[in-house]
C-alpha positions in Angstrom: -4.3 -14.7 33.0 -6.9 -14.7 30.3 -7.3 -10.9 30.4 -3.5 -10.5 29.8 -3.7 -12.7 26.8 -6.7 -10.9 25.4 -5.0 -7.5 26.0 -1.8 -8.6 24.3 -3.8 -9.9 21.3 -5.7 -6.7 21.0 -2.6 -4.6 21.2 -0.9 -6.8 18.5 -4.0 -6.4 16.3 -3.9 -2.6 16.8 -0.2 -2.4 15.9 -0.7 -4.6 12.8 -3.6 -2.4 11.7 -1.6 0.7 12.1 1.3 -0.8 10.1 -1.2 -1.8 7.4 -2.7 1.6 7.1 0.7 3.2 6.9 1.8 0.8 4.2 -1.4 1.5 2.2 -0.9 5.3 2.5 2.7 5.1 1.4 1.8 2.8 -1.5 -1.0 5.0 -2.8 1.1 8.2 -2.4 4.0 6.6 -4.2 1.7 5.5 -7.1 0.4 9.0 -7.4 3.9 10.4 -7.3 5.0 8.0 -10.1 1.9 9.0 -12.1 2.6 12.7 -11.7 6.4 12.9 -12.0 7.5 10.0 -14.2 4.5 9.4 -16.4 3.6 12.9 -17.4 1.9 12.0 -20.7 -0.1 9.1 -19.3 -2.7 9.5 -16.6 -3.4 6.2 -14.6 -6.8 7.4 -13.6 -8.0 8.2 -17.1 -6.6 5.0 -18.5 -8.3 3.0 -15.8 -11.6 4.7 -16.6 -11.1 3.7 -20.2 -10.7 0.1 -19.1 -7.0 -0.3 -19.9 -5.9 -3.6 -18.2 -2.2 -3.0 -18.8 -2.3 0.1 -16.7 -4.2 -1.7 -13.9 -1.6 -4.5 -13.9 1.3 -1.9 -13.8 -0.3 0.1 -11.0 -1.0 -3.0 -8.9 2.5 -4.3 -9.4 3.9 -0.9 -8.1 1.6 -1.1 -5.1 2.7 -4.7 -4.4 6.4 -3.8 -4.6 6.0 -0.7 -2.3 4.1 -2.9 0.2 6.9 -5.4 0.2 9.5 -2.7 0.8 7.5 -1.1 3.6 6.9 -4.5 5.2 10.6 -5.3 5.2 11.3 -1.9 6.6 8.9 -2.5 9.5 10.4 -5.9 10.3 13.8 -4.2 10.8 
């Protein structure tokens, strides 16, 4: 009985880790797509290197919204 519980917990952890990695990948790719296609005159990476806090807040808010959308998509 204990091994069944441990195996189910381990499988649940694995599934959640895979979902997390997929959400992270989708979020970063969408941020790069937004940077390339919509913001052609502004480079997020260059502005972050300069220390622009507004760009950091904007990029993190995009990542949070993409993560929320992916999370609700996974829940079905």
